[in-house]
C-alpha positions as a printed Julia matrix, in Angstrom:
57×3 Matrix{Float64}:
 163.36  -8.8   17.7
 164.17  -6.25  14.87
 161.38  -4.82  12.68
 161.35  -6.1    9.15
 161.01  -3.59   6.31
 158.51  -4.45   3.73
 159.89  -5.25   0.47
 158.64  -3.61  -2.74
 158.13  -5.18  -6.21
 161.84  -5.0   -6.96
 162.75  -6.96  -3.85
 164.31  -3.82  -2.21
 163.07  -2.4    1.08
 160.03  -0.13   0.65
 160.93   3.59   0.66
 159.51   6.02   3.09
 157.38   7.72   0.42
 156.02   4.35  -0.82
 155.15   3.32   2.77
 153.31   6.58   3.24
 151.33   6.12  -0.05
 150.46   2.52   1.0
 149.32   3.5    4.37
 147.21   6.41   3.06
 145.57   3.9    0.63
 144.92   1.41   3.46
 143.48   4.19   5.55
 141.09   5.24   2.75
 140.02   1.62   2.24
 139.44   1.17   5.98
 137.42   4.42   6.2
 135.24   3.33   3.27
 134.59  -0.02   4.79
 133.65   1.65   8.13
 131.16   3.87   6.34
 129.59   0.87   4.63
 129.37  -1.1    7.84
 127.77   1.92   9.6
 125.19   2.13   6.9
 124.49  -1.52   6.98
 124.22  -1.42  10.73
 121.73   1.47  10.58
 119.63  -0.31   8.05
 119.48  -3.49  10.16
 118.71  -1.53  13.17
 115.76   0.18  11.32
 114.59  -3.27  10.03
 114.7   -4.67  13.57
 112.59  -1.85  14.89
 110.08  -2.31  12.0
 109.71  -6.02  12.56
 109.46  -5.66  16.31
 106.57  -3.27  15.85
 108.44  -0.22  17.15
 107.55   2.11  14.34
 107.59   5.3   16.5
 111.09   6.38  15.47
């Protein structure tokens, strides 16, 4: 099955430069989301320890 090229706003296939920019933006968004999820996980981990009575951390 051949790969389909993503189409831009003009209906033409996405250029290589546009693809790189889109992928870099996607990567930045995913990295920001990962940092947010790690922070939330750490907060929840600390809360679980606190409510379990394990305050020796």
